[in-house]
Backbone bond lengths (Angstrom), bond angles and torsions (degrees), N, CA, C in turn:
res aa  C-N    CA-C-N  psi(-1)  N-CA   C-N-CA  omega(-1)  CA-C   N-CA-C  phi
1 M - - - 1.469 - - 1.526 109.16 -
2 A 1.315 117.21 131.33 1.457 121.74 -176.80 1.515 111.31 -68.06
3 E 1.304 114.87 154.86 1.454 120.39 176.74 1.523 110.67 -85.80
4 A 1.327 116.27 154.96 1.459 120.84 174.45 1.509 109.31 -69.80
5 G 1.333 114.87 166.95 1.453 119.49 179.58 1.520 112.24 -72.70
6 R 1.302 115.39 -164.19 1.459 121.36 -176.84 1.526 110.44 -53.33
7 P 1.346 118.03 125.64 1.465 120.23 -178.95 1.527 111.81 -59.85
8 Q 1.309 116.08 136.07 1.457 121.66 177.63 1.526 109.13 -98.00
9 T 1.312 115.84 159.29 1.460 120.75 -178.66 1.521 112.95 -129.06
10 G 1.346 116.80 -5.29 1.454 120.43 -175.73 1.516 113.64 -86.13
11 P 1.328 117.06 -166.88 1.466 121.74 -175.24 1.525 113.15 -61.15
12 V 1.321 114.25 148.39 1.457 123.15 179.35 1.529 108.44 -118.24
13 L 1.332 116.32 138.71 1.466 119.95 168.63 1.525 107.94 -120.82
14 A 1.328 115.74 119.94 1.459 122.09 174.09 1.523 108.08 -99.12
15 V 1.326 116.39 130.16 1.467 122.21 -176.77 1.524 108.61 -122.87
16 F 1.332 116.34 118.76 1.459 120.95 -178.86 1.520 109.98 -138.37
17 A 1.331 114.96 164.31 1.460 120.17 -175.15 1.519 113.03 -76.99
18 H 1.335 116.73 -45.65 1.463 120.91 -169.25 1.528 111.97 -125.80
19 P 1.329 117.50 153.88 1.451 120.08 165.91 1.531 108.98 -55.82
20 D 1.271 117.37 134.13 1.475 129.58 -178.82 1.521 114.43 90.96
21 D 1.357 119.30 -14.32 1.464 120.50 178.71 1.527 111.63 -61.60
22 A 1.322 116.53 -43.66 1.468 120.15 -176.13 1.521 111.04 -62.25
23 E 1.336 116.51 -40.74 1.462 119.89 -178.82 1.525 110.95 -64.99
24 I 1.333 116.85 -44.75 1.456 120.52 -178.74 1.524 110.58 -65.49
25 C 1.314 115.71 -46.52 1.454 120.95 -173.51 1.518 113.16 -75.78
26 A 1.322 117.79 -43.81 1.463 120.44 -167.70 1.514 113.77 -148.24
27 G 1.333 117.30 26.80 1.462 119.53 -177.40 1.514 113.54 -59.67
28 G 1.326 117.37 -34.12 1.459 119.89 -179.38 1.506 113.23 -66.87
29 V 1.324 116.54 -47.49 1.462 118.99 -177.85 1.525 110.90 -71.27
30 L 1.323 118.45 -34.12 1.468 120.26 177.01 1.526 110.34 -63.52
31 A 1.329 116.55 -44.00 1.466 120.35 177.89 1.529 110.74 -64.75
32 K 1.312 116.78 -39.95 1.466 120.90 179.53 1.521 110.99 -62.78
33 W 1.314 116.41 -46.77 1.465 119.69 179.82 1.527 111.06 -63.54
34 A 1.330 116.73 -42.78 1.467 119.84 179.63 1.525 110.66 -62.37
35 A 1.334 116.93 -41.90 1.465 120.63 179.74 1.526 111.83 -65.62
36 A 1.333 116.16 -26.72 1.465 120.82 178.83 1.525 112.42 -81.76
37 G 1.332 116.76 -2.13 1.458 120.44 176.03 1.518 114.92 101.33
38 R 1.332 117.47 2.85 1.459 119.02 176.74 1.530 109.79 -76.74
39 E 1.333 116.65 144.70 1.458 121.46 171.98 1.521 107.22 -78.00
40 V 1.318 116.61 115.95 1.460 121.44 -178.26 1.520 108.71 -114.37
41 H 1.316 116.10 118.80 1.457 122.38 -177.31 1.527 109.15 -114.16
42 L 1.323 116.49 146.76 1.458 121.73 -179.18 1.520 109.82 -122.06
43 L 1.330 115.46 130.19 1.460 122.45 175.01 1.517 108.00 -119.62
44 I 1.336 116.37 121.38 1.459 122.46 -179.33 1.521 108.04 -109.78
45 L 1.324 117.15 129.57 1.455 121.34 -167.28 1.518 114.97 -92.72
46 T 1.332 118.53 -10.27 1.467 121.07 171.15 1.522 108.69 -134.50
47 N 1.329 115.24 162.21 1.471 118.76 -178.21 1.526 113.38 -90.56
48 G 1.333 117.30 3.76 1.456 119.81 175.18 1.506 115.01 68.10
49 D 1.345 117.66 26.19 1.463 119.97 -171.36 1.524 114.75 -77.68
50 R 1.325 117.24 0.26 1.470 120.17 173.74 1.534 111.07 -113.51
51 G 1.301 116.86 16.50 1.461 120.74 -176.52 1.507 113.72 -82.80
52 S 1.331 116.56 52.50 1.463 121.15 179.24 1.512 109.58 -155.80
53 G 1.341 116.49 142.43 1.456 121.27 173.84 1.508 113.44 -91.46
54 D 1.331 116.61 4.54 1.463 122.34 -178.76 1.520 109.14 -91.37
55 A 1.343 117.03 110.90 1.460 121.04 -177.18 1.518 112.77 -62.27
56 A 1.326 117.28 -23.60 1.461 121.16 -178.18 1.529 112.41 -86.19
57 R 1.324 117.60 -7.96 1.465 120.38 -176.21 1.515 109.96 -69.07
58 D 1.319 117.19 129.37 1.459 122.15 178.10 1.523 109.40 -73.83
59 R 1.325 116.96 123.79 1.462 120.66 -173.54 1.522 112.05 -67.54
60 A 1.309 118.02 -37.80 1.461 120.20 178.91 1.524 110.49 -64.95
61 E 1.323 116.38 -41.04 1.465 120.08 178.16 1.522 110.49 -65.54
62 L 1.343 116.21 -38.85 1.454 119.75 179.31 1.521 110.76 -63.74
63 A 1.318 117.34 -41.36 1.464 120.67 178.06 1.529 111.02 -61.14
64 T 1.324 116.52 -40.93 1.465 120.83 177.93 1.527 110.69 -63.89
65 T 1.329 116.03 -42.82 1.463 120.46 178.47 1.518 110.96 -62.17
66 R 1.311 116.61 -43.60 1.457 120.00 -177.03 1.529 112.01 -68.93
67 A 1.323 116.82 -30.20 1.466 119.78 174.89 1.529 110.21 -66.08
68 A 1.326 116.76 -41.74 1.465 120.19 177.98 1.521 111.13 -65.14
69 E 1.328 116.94 -39.14 1.459 120.78 177.58 1.521 111.29 -64.22
70 T 1.319 116.31 -38.89 1.465 121.15 178.21 1.516 110.78 -61.95
71 S 1.318 116.59 -42.81 1.466 120.70 178.83 1.521 111.38 -63.26
72 A 1.337 116.45 -41.96 1.465 120.16 179.68 1.529 111.07 -65.13
73 A 1.327 116.49 -41.82 1.460 120.35 178.60 1.528 111.46 -65.11
74 A 1.323 116.61 -37.71 1.459 121.11 -179.05 1.523 111.86 -62.01
75 V 1.321 116.61 -36.72 1.465 120.60 177.55 1.527 109.79 -62.73
76 L 1.325 116.35 -42.97 1.465 120.43 -179.37 1.524 111.81 -66.22
77 L 1.320 116.53 -37.22 1.463 120.70 179.68 1.524 112.67 -77.92
78 G 1.333 117.16 -18.65 1.457 120.76 -177.97 1.511 113.78 83.08
79 L 1.331 117.11 25.98 1.459 120.53 -176.83 1.521 111.54 -70.30
80 A 1.325 114.93 148.62 1.462 120.99 178.98 1.524 111.24 -77.84
81 S 1.342 117.07 -31.08 1.458 120.19 179.44 1.519 109.76 -164.08
82 T 1.335 114.51 157.71 1.459 121.66 168.81 1.518 108.07 -133.32
83 R 1.319 115.50 147.91 1.461 120.53 175.47 1.521 107.47 -143.69
84 I 1.325 116.48 134.55 1.459 122.21 179.74 1.522 108.68 -115.48
85 I 1.337 116.17 124.69 1.461 121.52 175.19 1.527 107.50 -85.95
86 Q 1.320 116.70 136.51 1.459 119.94 -171.45 1.527 113.08 -86.90
87 N 1.334 115.98 49.75 1.461 120.34 167.68 1.526 108.41 -81.90
88 H 1.324 116.50 151.46 1.455 119.68 178.21 1.527 110.24 -78.42
89 D 1.300 114.95 140.72 1.454 122.84 175.07 1.533 109.55 -54.15
90 G 1.337 116.52 130.40 1.452 120.98 177.40 1.512 115.07 88.86
91 E 1.340 117.79 -1.08 1.460 120.64 -176.38 1.526 112.70 -120.46
92 L 1.316 117.62 16.47 1.456 120.81 -175.53 1.525 110.64 -68.20
93 Q 1.332 115.91 132.80 1.456 122.54 179.37 1.530 109.48 -130.18
94 N 1.323 116.34 139.33 1.461 121.58 179.16 1.516 109.45 -90.28
95 T 1.324 116.16 90.80 1.461 122.39 178.67 1.527 109.23 -125.39
96 H 1.318 115.37 166.41 1.464 119.61 177.49 1.525 110.52 -56.32
97 E 1.335 116.17 -42.58 1.459 120.20 -178.09 1.530 111.53 -67.39
98 S 1.326 117.02 -41.97 1.461 118.84 -177.39 1.523 112.18 -72.52
99 R 1.343 117.13 -24.07 1.469 120.23 178.26 1.516 112.76 -79.07
100 E 1.314 117.82 -16.72 1.471 120.09 -176.43 1.519 112.91 -54.52
101 P 1.345 120.10 -45.59 1.466 118.74 178.98 1.527 113.45 -64.03
102 V 1.335 117.04 -28.17 1.454 120.16 178.97 1.527 109.67 -72.87
103 V 1.339 115.90 -46.00 1.471 119.88 175.94 1.525 109.90 -58.82
104 R 1.326 115.67 -44.13 1.468 120.52 -179.99 1.528 111.21 -57.92
105 R 1.336 115.49 -45.43 1.466 118.17 -175.94 1.522 111.69 -69.68
106 I 1.330 117.98 -36.97 1.466 120.39 175.01 1.524 109.89 -57.46
107 R 1.324 115.92 -45.04 1.464 120.57 -179.36 1.524 111.73 -71.19
108 E 1.319 117.94 -40.33 1.465 120.52 -178.78 1.519 112.31 -61.73
109 V 1.326 116.79 -45.05 1.472 119.16 -175.44 1.518 111.86 -90.49
110 G 1.337 117.47 -6.13 1.460 120.42 -177.62 1.519 111.70 63.60
111 A 1.330 116.03 45.43 1.465 120.62 -172.13 1.528 111.80 -59.88
112 E 1.299 114.94 126.00 1.465 122.41 173.64 1.521 109.99 -92.47
113 T 1.341 115.41 -36.83 1.457 122.84 178.64 1.516 109.19 -119.21
114 L 1.329 115.45 134.55 1.458 122.20 174.09 1.519 107.85 -111.84
115 L 1.331 116.89 132.60 1.464 121.41 178.15 1.518 109.03 -125.79
116 S 1.328 115.99 130.78 1.460 120.96 177.82 1.524 107.96 -153.26
117 C 1.336 116.68 -158.22 1.458 120.30 177.69 1.519 109.79 -112.54
118 D 1.312 116.08 153.22 1.462 122.08 -174.89 1.531 109.43 -73.48
119 P 1.339 118.08 113.08 1.465 119.54 -176.69 1.521 113.41 -73.95
120 T 1.336 117.08 -12.72 1.461 119.62 179.05 1.513 112.10 -84.21
121 A 1.321 117.42 -9.01 1.465 121.46 179.45 1.527 108.58 -85.07
122 V 1.302 116.54 103.00 1.460 121.70 -178.54 1.527 111.08 -103.44
123 F 1.341 116.49 -52.64 1.461 120.69 -176.54 1.520 110.56 -107.99
124 F 1.332 116.26 132.65 1.452 123.11 176.99 1.523 107.62 -112.16
125 E 1.357 114.65 95.15 1.458 122.31 -174.69 1.530 108.30 50.03
126 N 1.318 117.56 -135.75 1.472 119.77 178.82 1.523 111.20 -111.81
127 R 1.357 115.54 27.40 1.464 120.04 -172.20 1.523 113.39 -108.93
128 Y 1.348 117.05 -24.08 1.463 117.97 -166.97 1.518 108.75 -166.21
129 Y 1.321 116.88 145.91 1.464 118.40 165.00 1.509 108.91 -125.30
130 N 1.305 114.59 148.38 1.458 122.24 -164.27 1.525 112.14 -71.13
131 H 1.315 115.73 137.28 1.464 124.39 176.60 1.530 109.28 -55.64
132 S 1.326 116.10 137.18 1.473 119.71 -179.06 1.523 111.85 -59.42
133 D 1.342 118.06 -34.75 1.465 120.05 177.92 1.520 111.07 -64.19
134 H 1.349 117.35 -36.91 1.464 119.61 178.25 1.527 110.19 -62.97
135 R 1.330 115.86 -48.40 1.463 119.88 -179.18 1.520 110.78 -61.68
136 T 1.326 115.93 -43.69 1.462 120.02 -178.40 1.520 111.04 -65.60
137 A 1.328 117.64 -40.22 1.469 120.71 178.18 1.521 110.97 -60.16
138 G 1.341 116.36 -40.58 1.454 119.49 178.56 1.513 112.28 -62.72
139 W 1.324 116.78 -45.27 1.470 119.78 178.07 1.520 111.05 -64.95
140 M 1.319 117.48 -40.11 1.464 120.00 179.12 1.524 111.03 -61.53
141 A 1.335 116.20 -42.93 1.460 120.05 179.37 1.517 110.95 -62.49
142 L 1.335 116.57 -46.19 1.464 120.00 -179.60 1.519 111.73 -64.60
143 D 1.319 117.39 -45.58 1.461 120.58 -178.01 1.520 112.07 -68.43
144 A 1.339 116.67 -30.11 1.462 119.76 176.86 1.525 111.43 -71.66
145 A 1.334 115.85 -35.54 1.466 119.68 -178.96 1.514 111.96 -75.30
146 F 1.330 116.72 -39.77 1.459 121.13 178.55 1.519 108.92 -144.26
147 P 1.324 115.96 124.48 1.463 125.55 8.10 1.525 115.07 -95.16
148 A 1.327 118.08 0.55 1.459 119.97 -162.61 1.524 115.21 -64.71
149 S 1.350 118.61 -55.67 1.469 119.38 -167.41 1.522 113.28 -64.87
150 G 1.333 117.50 -26.82 1.454 120.06 -178.75 1.517 114.69 -95.54
151 N 1.322 116.60 2.80 1.466 120.87 -175.27 1.523 109.96 -114.80
152 P 1.329 118.32 120.98 1.472 120.60 -175.60 1.523 113.98 -66.44
153 H 1.331 117.31 -14.25 1.456 119.89 -179.48 1.517 112.38 -88.18
154 F 1.339 117.10 -5.41 1.455 121.11 172.11 1.520 108.79 -97.15
155 V 1.304 116.40 124.11 1.469 124.24 -177.18 1.536 109.81 49.53
156 P 1.331 117.37 60.09 1.469 120.63 -176.25 1.524 113.78 -64.54
157 E 1.327 117.24 -19.91 1.465 118.79 178.64 1.520 111.64 -62.67
158 H 1.331 117.91 -23.12 1.463 120.18 176.24 1.520 110.86 -61.44
159 L 1.326 116.74 -39.71 1.468 120.70 -179.64 1.519 110.02 -66.45
160 E 1.327 115.60 -36.27 1.466 119.78 177.86 1.521 110.92 -66.36
161 Q 1.339 115.92 -24.73 1.460 121.32 179.20 1.527 112.60 -89.67
162 G 1.318 116.74 2.99 1.457 120.68 176.32 1.509 115.70 98.40
163 L 1.338 117.74 1.22 1.456 120.28 177.26 1.527 109.93 -82.83
164 E 1.331 116.06 153.54 1.452 121.67 178.20 1.520 109.91 -110.51
165 V 1.322 116.27 152.36 1.453 119.33 175.29 1.527 108.89 -63.98
166 R 1.342 114.85 155.87 1.460 119.30 -176.87 1.523 110.27 -144.26
167 D 1.326 116.33 122.08 1.459 121.53 173.46 1.521 109.24 -89.23
168 V 1.305 116.69 123.46 1.461 121.42 175.67 1.526 108.67 -76.66
169 H 1.330 117.12 134.96 1.468 121.50 -176.20 1.514 113.45 -86.48
170 D 1.342 116.82 -38.31 1.458 119.32 -179.35 1.523 109.86 -147.12
171 V 1.328 114.17 149.71 1.463 122.48 -177.87 1.523 108.37 -123.26
172 W 1.340 116.16 129.96 1.461 122.53 178.42 1.523 107.82 -115.16
173 L 1.332 116.59 122.15 1.459 122.21 -178.57 1.518 109.98 -116.27
174 G 1.330 115.42 114.88 1.448 121.02 176.27 1.517 111.04 -91.05
175 W 1.345 116.25 -175.71 1.467 121.37 -176.28 1.521 109.82 48.05
176 T 1.313 115.78 50.84 1.456 120.92 -174.86 1.521 111.38 -113.89
177 N 1.319 115.96 150.24 1.458 121.59 171.75 1.520 111.82 -93.27
178 E 1.331 116.81 -3.35 1.456 121.19 -177.66 1.532 110.72 -130.04
179 P 1.339 117.68 61.03 1.471 119.19 -179.81 1.523 111.32 -69.55
180 N 1.323 115.81 143.95 1.470 120.52 173.22 1.522 111.61 -125.88
181 H 1.351 115.74 6.01 1.467 119.14 -179.42 1.524 109.75 -151.97
182 A 1.308 115.98 135.29 1.470 122.42 172.29 1.522 107.86 -114.39
183 E 1.323 116.15 126.05 1.459 121.32 -177.92 1.527 110.04 -103.33
184 D 1.312 115.96 126.58 1.459 122.16 177.12 1.529 109.25 -65.39
185 I 1.333 116.71 117.90 1.472 120.23 176.61 1.527 110.44 -117.57
186 S 1.328 116.51 23.78 1.467 120.33 178.04 1.522 109.83 -55.87
187 G 1.308 116.05 130.97 1.456 121.10 -177.43 1.517 113.14 92.16
188 F 1.347 117.35 -8.94 1.463 120.37 -177.93 1.526 112.55 -121.29
189 F 1.329 116.57 -1.67 1.466 117.71 -179.63 1.526 110.92 -64.85
190 Q 1.326 118.03 -41.45 1.466 119.57 -179.61 1.524 111.08 -65.34
191 T 1.323 117.31 -34.54 1.467 120.05 175.82 1.512 110.25 -61.94
192 K 1.327 116.38 -42.18 1.471 121.92 176.48 1.532 110.00 -56.42
193 I 1.329 116.81 -47.74 1.460 121.44 -177.83 1.524 111.11 -68.02
194 D 1.315 117.23 -40.86 1.468 120.37 178.46 1.529 110.76 -62.40
195 A 1.329 116.61 -40.36 1.466 120.49 179.09 1.524 110.41 -67.62
196 L 1.325 116.71 -40.75 1.458 119.76 177.49 1.528 110.98 -64.02
197 A 1.318 116.83 -36.64 1.462 120.88 179.64 1.528 112.39 -64.30
198 A 1.331 116.83 -21.37 1.461 119.95 177.19 1.528 111.62 -66.30
199 H 1.331 116.92 -19.49 1.468 121.29 179.09 1.535 109.09 -87.82
200 D 1.310 114.59 62.99 1.459 121.67 -171.29 1.523 112.83 -61.63
201 S 1.328 118.03 -30.90 1.468 120.48 -178.46 1.519 112.21 -64.45
202 Q 1.331 117.38 -18.86 1.458 121.78 -177.27 1.524 112.94 -99.91
203 L 1.318 116.85 2.65 1.459 120.89 -171.48 1.527 111.21 -115.63
204 S 1.329 115.51 64.32 1.461 119.33 -177.65 1.530 111.72 -62.36
205 E 1.338 116.80 -27.57 1.455 120.96 178.48 1.528 111.76 -104.56
206 G 1.327 116.73 12.63 1.450 120.33 -179.57 1.522 111.80 82.61
207 I 1.326 115.79 178.98 1.453 121.93 -175.04 1.521 112.56 -82.05
208 R 1.325 118.34 -15.36 1.468 120.73 -171.86 1.531 112.34 -58.25
209 F 1.342 117.33 -41.45 1.462 120.43 -179.58 1.521 110.54 -57.98
210 F 1.337 116.56 -49.72 1.466 120.05 -179.93 1.521 110.87 -65.58
211 E 1.311 116.77 -41.75 1.462 120.33 -179.15 1.521 110.69 -59.50
212 E 1.330 116.36 -38.49 1.455 119.30 -178.07 1.517 112.49 -73.20
213 F 1.351 117.90 -50.77 1.462 116.78 -174.73 1.520 112.14 -75.99
214 L 1.348 117.92 -34.22 1.465 119.12 175.02 1.525 110.46 -69.19
215 G 1.327 115.67 -35.19 1.464 119.48 177.71 1.511 112.18 -65.04
216 E 1.337 116.24 -39.98 1.458 119.68 177.93 1.525 111.20 -63.48
217 D 1.338 116.08 -43.53 1.467 119.90 178.66 1.524 111.16 -62.68
218 A 1.337 115.96 -47.16 1.468 120.34 -176.85 1.525 110.97 -65.92
219 A 1.332 117.36 -37.40 1.461 120.36 179.08 1.523 110.94 -69.84
220 R 1.322 116.90 -40.31 1.463 120.45 179.38 1.527 111.04 -62.36
221 E 1.336 116.86 -45.55 1.459 119.93 179.47 1.529 111.10 -70.13
222 G 1.324 116.43 -35.07 1.456 119.37 177.36 1.512 112.05 -64.37
223 K 1.326 116.60 -38.36 1.463 120.76 -179.55 1.518 111.15 -59.68
224 K 1.332 116.70 -35.46 1.467 120.59 179.35 1.526 111.30 -64.84
225 L 1.348 116.08 -28.76 1.469 121.32 179.26 1.520 112.35 -92.35
226 G 1.331 116.25 -12.64 1.455 119.56 -174.18 1.513 112.65 81.39
227 V 1.346 116.47 26.76 1.466 121.83 178.70 1.522 108.14 -127.51
228 Q 1.330 116.37 175.08 1.460 120.38 -175.16 1.522 112.68 -72.56
229 H 1.320 117.32 -48.70 1.460 121.45 -176.02 1.529 110.09 -140.78
230 A 1.322 116.42 147.97 1.464 121.30 176.10 1.522 109.31 -149.13
231 E 1.336 115.32 155.20 1.463 123.05 170.93 1.524 107.50 -118.08
232 T 1.332 116.63 145.98 1.463 120.28 -176.95 1.525 111.49 -109.88
233 F 1.334 114.19 148.89 1.457 121.70 -176.07 1.523 110.70 -146.00
234 R 1.300 114.76 157.42 1.457 122.56 164.66 1.531 105.42 -96.83
235 V 1.320 116.88 110.14 1.459 121.57 -174.05 1.533 109.83 -105.96
236 L 1.320 115.55 129.84 1.453 122.62 176.44 1.516 108.99 -111.15
237 D 1.316 116.64 124.31 1.472 121.89 178.51 1.524 107.22 -96.80
238 L 1.316 116.84 105.35 1.461 122.63 -177.58 1.521 112.60 -97.11
239 S 1.336 117.08 2.57 1.470 119.41 -173.04 1.519 112.55 -74.81
């Protein structure tokens, strides 16, 4: 597996569809980067208000609960900030208007690294196909980073508001079928699980299921590197 390009040290923006996606997909590397002193910011593109199989569950209350869970998880991961866009779960669309908050956040935090999920990953063997919100979030993140965030003619009102254009240097895409980089997250896997456990509304069977299957994946990828745990990504070096 190829190595990623030149390591970056500046701000990170992680862009995902739902509360808890970041922890499942990349909680280890986000915690690792934060512990190393990088500013790691999280942008969530829906409020997760359909994240329940209980027909009686109030969606507005669920969104409020999931926002609180996101904040609790962010503390455990060491994130610099979290922001949730109030789109409804399951209705995410990649449009110029919906990408504006993503472009804005890239420029606001001066993101050097963008992390999201691979939108080209649709089918995972014969076990699962990817949620449309996940795929859409990945495309939104990519389209916001290039060409939009570095081009003054995209969302020019940001410049009038004092924001500067920002070229993203590298892009990390998790949940991919075409990984080219495995990142050592030894020492941070438990942080990933603890942060995921903060999303209690999503854990009807408790954290053990996630701990076991995510642990198996992380251990398998770590073994290939000769380390305890690893997460895999499709990394693009845009620098």
